[in-house]
C-alpha positions as CSV (number, residue, x, y, z in Angstrom):
1,M,-20.0,-22.6,19.4
2,R,-19.7,-20.8,16.1
3,R,-15.9,-20.8,16.2
4,Q,-15.9,-24.6,17.0
5,K,-18.1,-25.2,14.0
6,I,-15.7,-23.2,11.8
7,E,-12.7,-25.2,13.2
8,D,-14.4,-28.6,12.7
9,R,-15.6,-27.9,9.2
10,S,-12.3,-26.3,8.1
11,K,-10.4,-29.4,9.3
12,K,-12.5,-31.6,7.0
13,I,-12.2,-29.2,4.0
14,R,-8.6,-28.3,4.0
15,G,-7.4,-32.0,3.8
16,G,-3.7,-31.1,4.3
17,W,-1.7,-29.2,6.9
18,F,1.2,-26.9,6.2
19,S,3.1,-28.7,3.5
20,T,2.5,-26.1,0.8
21,L,4.2,-23.2,2.6
22,L,7.3,-23.3,0.3
23,V,5.5,-23.6,-3.0
24,L,6.8,-20.7,-5.2
25,V,5.2,-18.4,-7.7
26,L,6.6,-15.9,-10.2
27,L,6.9,-12.2,-9.2
28,L,6.3,-9.8,-12.1
29,S,6.8,-6.1,-12.2
30,F,4.5,-3.5,-13.7
31,G,5.2,-0.7,-16.2
32,T,2.9,2.1,-17.2
33,M,-0.7,1.0,-17.9
34,P,-2.5,2.2,-21.0
35,V,-6.2,2.9,-20.6
36,S,-7.5,0.3,-23.1
37,A,-5.2,-2.7,-22.3
38,Q,-2.1,-3.8,-20.5
39,S,0.3,-6.6,-21.2
40,I,1.2,-8.5,-18.0
41,G,3.9,-10.9,-18.9
42,D,2.5,-12.9,-21.8
43,V,-1.1,-12.0,-20.9
44,Q,-3.0,-9.2,-22.7
45,M,-5.4,-7.7,-20.2
46,D,-8.6,-5.8,-21.0
47,E,-9.5,-2.6,-19.1
48,A,-12.2,-4.2,-16.8
49,N,-9.9,-7.0,-15.7
50,L,-7.0,-4.5,-15.2
51,Y,-9.0,-2.4,-12.7
52,A,-10.3,-5.6,-10.9
53,M,-6.8,-7.1,-10.7
54,T,-5.1,-6.7,-7.3
55,K,-1.8,-5.3,-8.7
56,Q,0.1,-4.6,-5.5
57,M,0.3,-6.1,-2.0
58,G,-0.7,-2.7,-0.5
59,Q,-3.8,-2.8,-2.6
60,F,-4.5,-6.3,-1.3
61,I,-4.4,-5.0,2.2
62,R,-6.7,-2.0,1.4
63,R,-9.2,-4.3,-0.3
64,F,-9.0,-6.8,2.5
65,N,-10.0,-4.0,4.9
66,Y,-12.5,-2.5,2.4
67,E,-10.6,0.7,2.2
68,E,-10.6,0.3,-1.6
69,D,-13.4,-1.2,-3.7
70,Q,-13.2,-3.9,-6.4
71,F,-12.8,-1.2,-9.1
72,G,-9.7,0.2,-7.6
73,N,-11.3,3.3,-6.0
74,K,-9.9,4.3,-2.6
75,I,-12.6,5.0,0.0
76,N,-12.4,8.1,2.1
77,P,-12.2,7.2,5.9
78,K,-15.1,9.7,6.4
79,D,-17.3,7.8,3.8
80,P,-19.9,5.4,5.5
81,A,-18.7,2.8,3.0
82,Y,-15.2,2.8,4.6
83,R,-14.6,-0.6,6.1
84,N,-18.4,-1.3,5.8
85,K,-19.1,-4.8,7.1
86,Q,-21.7,-5.7,4.5
87,K,-19.7,-4.4,1.6
88,R,-16.6,-6.1,2.9
89,Q,-18.4,-9.4,3.1
90,Q,-19.6,-9.0,-0.5
91,S,-16.2,-8.0,-2.0
92,M,-13.7,-10.2,-0.1
93,S,-14.2,-13.2,-2.3
94,I,-12.3,-11.3,-5.1
95,L,-9.1,-11.7,-3.0
96,F,-9.2,-15.5,-3.3
97,D,-7.8,-17.6,-6.1
98,Q,-11.2,-18.8,-7.3
99,E,-9.6,-21.6,-9.4
100,T,-8.8,-23.2,-6.0
101,Y,-11.5,-21.9,-3.6
102,G,-14.3,-22.0,-6.1
103,N,-14.1,-25.8,-5.3
104,Q,-14.0,-25.1,-1.6
105,P,-16.7,-22.4,-1.0
106,D,-17.4,-23.5,2.6
107,L,-13.9,-22.7,3.9
108,Q,-13.8,-19.4,2.0
109,Q,-17.2,-18.4,3.4
110,Y,-16.3,-19.4,7.0
111,F,-13.2,-17.3,6.8
112,I,-15.1,-14.2,5.4
113,E,-17.8,-14.6,8.1
114,D,-15.2,-14.9,10.9
115,V,-13.1,-12.0,9.6
116,T,-16.1,-9.6,9.3
117,A,-17.8,-10.7,12.5
118,N,-16.3,-7.7,14.4
119,D,-14.6,-4.4,13.7
120,S,-11.1,-5.3,14.7
121,T,-10.0,-8.0,12.2
122,Y,-8.0,-5.9,9.7
123,M,-4.6,-6.2,8.1
124,T,-2.0,-3.5,8.9
125,F,1.3,-3.0,7.3
126,L,3.1,-2.4,10.6
127,G,0.9,-4.9,12.6
128,G,3.6,-7.6,12.5
129,R,3.0,-11.3,11.8
130,W,3.1,-11.1,8.1
131,Y,6.2,-12.0,6.1
132,S,7.6,-12.1,2.6
133,E,9.2,-15.2,1.2
134,V,11.7,-14.4,-1.5
135,S,13.1,-17.2,-3.6
136,A,16.4,-16.2,-5.3
137,T,19.2,-17.7,-7.3
138,F,22.7,-17.5,-5.9
139,K,26.1,-18.9,-6.9
140,Y,27.5,-21.0,-4.1
141,N,31.1,-21.9,-4.6
142,G,30.6,-21.3,-8.3
143,K,27.4,-23.4,-8.7
144,E,23.9,-22.0,-9.1
145,V,21.6,-22.8,-6.1
146,N,18.2,-21.7,-4.9
147,L,17.9,-20.0,-1.5
148,I,14.8,-18.7,0.3
149,M,14.9,-15.5,2.3
150,I,12.2,-14.6,4.9
151,L,11.7,-10.9,5.4
152,G,9.6,-9.0,8.0
153,V,8.6,-5.4,8.4
154,E,10.4,-3.4,11.1
155,K,9.8,0.1,12.4
156,E,12.5,2.6,11.6
157,G,12.2,6.1,13.0
158,L,9.0,7.5,11.7
159,G,8.8,4.9,9.0
160,S,9.5,1.2,8.4
161,K,11.7,-1.1,6.5
162,W,11.9,-4.8,5.4
163,V,14.6,-6.8,7.2
164,L,15.9,-10.3,6.8
165,N,14.5,-12.6,9.5
166,N,15.6,-16.1,8.4
167,I,17.1,-18.2,5.6
168,Y,16.3,-21.6,4.2
169,F,19.2,-23.1,2.2
170,S,19.6,-26.9,1.8
171,E,23.4,-26.7,2.1
172,F,23.1,-25.2,5.5
173,N,20.6,-27.8,6.6
174,K,23.1,-30.5,5.6
175,L,25.6,-29.1,8.0
176,F,23.2,-29.5,10.9
177,P,21.1,-32.6,10.3
178,T,18.6,-33.6,12.9
179,G,20.3,-36.2,15.0
180,D,18.7,-39.2,16.8
181,L,18.4,-38.6,20.5
182,T,20.2,-41.9,21.2
183,E,23.0,-40.9,18.9
184,K,23.4,-37.5,20.6
185,E,23.6,-39.2,24.0
186,K,26.8,-41.0,22.9
187,H,28.5,-37.6,22.5
188,F,29.3,-35.8,25.7
189,L,32.1,-34.6,27.9
190,H,32.3,-36.3,31.3
191,P,31.2,-34.1,34.2
192,M,34.7,-34.5,35.8
193,S,36.5,-33.4,32.6
194,H,37.6,-30.2,34.4
195,E,39.7,-32.3,36.8
196,L,41.7,-33.6,33.8
197,D,42.2,-30.1,32.3
198,F,39.7,-31.1,29.6
199,M,42.1,-33.5,28.0
200,N,39.1,-35.2,26.4
201,I,38.0,-32.1,24.6
202,Y,39.6,-33.5,21.5
203,K,36.4,-35.6,21.0
204,I,34.5,-32.5,19.8
205,F,36.9,-32.1,16.9
206,K,37.4,-35.7,16.1
207,E,34.0,-35.9,14.4
208,P,33.3,-32.4,13.1
209,E,30.1,-33.6,11.4
210,V,28.5,-33.9,14.8
211,A,30.4,-31.2,16.7
212,E,27.1,-29.5,17.6
213,Y,26.1,-32.5,19.8
214,Y,28.5,-31.1,22.4
215,A,26.7,-27.8,22.6
216,S,24.0,-26.8,25.2
217,R,20.7,-28.5,24.6
218,S,19.3,-24.9,23.9
219,F,21.6,-24.5,21.0
220,E,20.0,-23.9,17.6
221,P,22.0,-23.1,14.4
222,N,21.6,-19.6,13.2
223,Y,21.3,-19.8,9.4
224,L,21.1,-16.1,9.0
225,T,24.6,-15.7,10.6
226,L,25.9,-18.5,8.2
227,F,24.3,-16.6,5.3
228,F,26.1,-13.3,6.1
229,Y,29.3,-15.2,6.7
230,E,29.3,-16.9,3.4
231,I,28.4,-13.6,1.6
232,K,31.3,-11.8,3.3
233,K,33.7,-14.6,2.4
234,G,32.5,-14.4,-1.2
235,H,31.3,-18.0,-1.3
236,L,27.6,-17.0,-1.8
237,V,26.9,-14.5,-4.6
238,F,23.5,-13.1,-5.4
239,Q,22.2,-13.6,-9.0
240,H,18.5,-12.7,-9.2
241,V,15.1,-13.0,-7.5
242,D,12.9,-15.8,-8.9
243,S,9.6,-15.4,-7.0
244,V,7.9,-13.7,-4.1
245,K,4.9,-14.7,-1.9
246,F,3.5,-13.6,1.4
247,H,2.6,-15.4,4.6
248,V,0.0,-13.8,6.8
249,F,-0.5,-14.8,10.5
250,Q,-2.2,-11.5,11.6
251,I,-5.7,-12.7,11.6
252,K,-6.8,-14.5,14.8
253,D,-7.0,-18.3,14.3
254,W,-6.2,-18.1,10.6
255,Y,-3.1,-18.4,8.3
256,F,-3.1,-17.6,4.6
257,E,-0.6,-17.2,1.8
258,V,-0.8,-14.5,-0.9
259,S,0.6,-15.4,-4.3
260,W,0.8,-13.8,-7.7
261,F,-1.6,-15.1,-10.5
262,N,-0.8,-13.8,-13.9
263,R,-3.9,-14.3,-16.1
264,N,-6.4,-12.4,-18.2
265,S,-9.2,-12.5,-15.7
266,S,-10.9,-10.3,-13.1
267,N,-9.6,-12.8,-10.6
268,A,-5.9,-12.1,-11.0
269,G,-2.9,-10.5,-9.3
270,W,-2.1,-10.9,-5.6
271,L,-4.6,-13.5,-4.3
272,I,-5.1,-15.8,-1.3
273,S,-3.6,-19.1,-2.6
274,N,-3.7,-21.1,0.6
275,L,-6.0,-20.8,3.7
276,I,-5.8,-22.8,6.9
277,Y,-7.6,-22.5,10.2
278,I,-4.9,-22.5,12.9
279,P,-5.8,-21.7,16.5
280,E,-3.5,-19.1,18.0
281,K,-1.9,-21.6,20.4
282,D,-0.7,-23.7,17.4
283,K,0.9,-20.8,15.5
284,K,3.8,-20.5,18.0
285,D,6.0,-23.3,16.5
286,L,5.3,-22.2,13.0
287,L,6.3,-18.6,13.6
288,K,9.7,-19.7,14.8
289,F,10.7,-20.0,11.1
290,Y,9.5,-16.5,10.2
291,E,10.5,-14.5,13.3
292,P,14.1,-13.6,14.2
């Protein structure tokens, strides 16, 4: 009953669906931090705001689990405060972009209540189902283009590493447009083609723009393979990273984005920028884009 209430209310509040997944934000790096103030980009930050700021994604995870407090103090696992439910409820709001969720307090509160309802809803670095979206500038055949790389965390020996899972590049999508079913049905090789030594196979190559229509119905273009091919051929040349954000599917029945907010405020750094209630059964199709 409680979860149904959360789902019903969140549907009314969120208004949209998943259209904002590819909205990009600027990634900034950090230098050494003086005690009195720190310049983050063009923002001069005072000491109190600097400590409150969620400066790293690892810090976001610790604060989400309440393994670190809002002042940046790590909590010893033997301390009663470690992952304390009440303290976690009280502090989790600092991880939201309040310029957005200050106007949507119900959704934020439902999420916090649901996440802290039991002792197993925590984020883990190696827990899977969280991904980094890296927007970068490349040169493609001499022209500057934007390309989005999706990375995931993979175990490696006793440690871990980030690996490329998928690519979004408009030029690749143009090569494999979504065809109309009726149009696809016009392109096929007759089942008796083998009796004619496949003399009609020329049809596949007569219209190269729809050559994939002759593939098995299970065929799906692998953009990551195309990406590596174009890099190896020298057609696609990396220039620089433009922005980074994170997509988190780890929490049961929820999805949220974590983006960077550069401002002189205690509500700054890596914060939840988009929150959507998504039952687990509905995540399957969405995860196809993020998982290899």
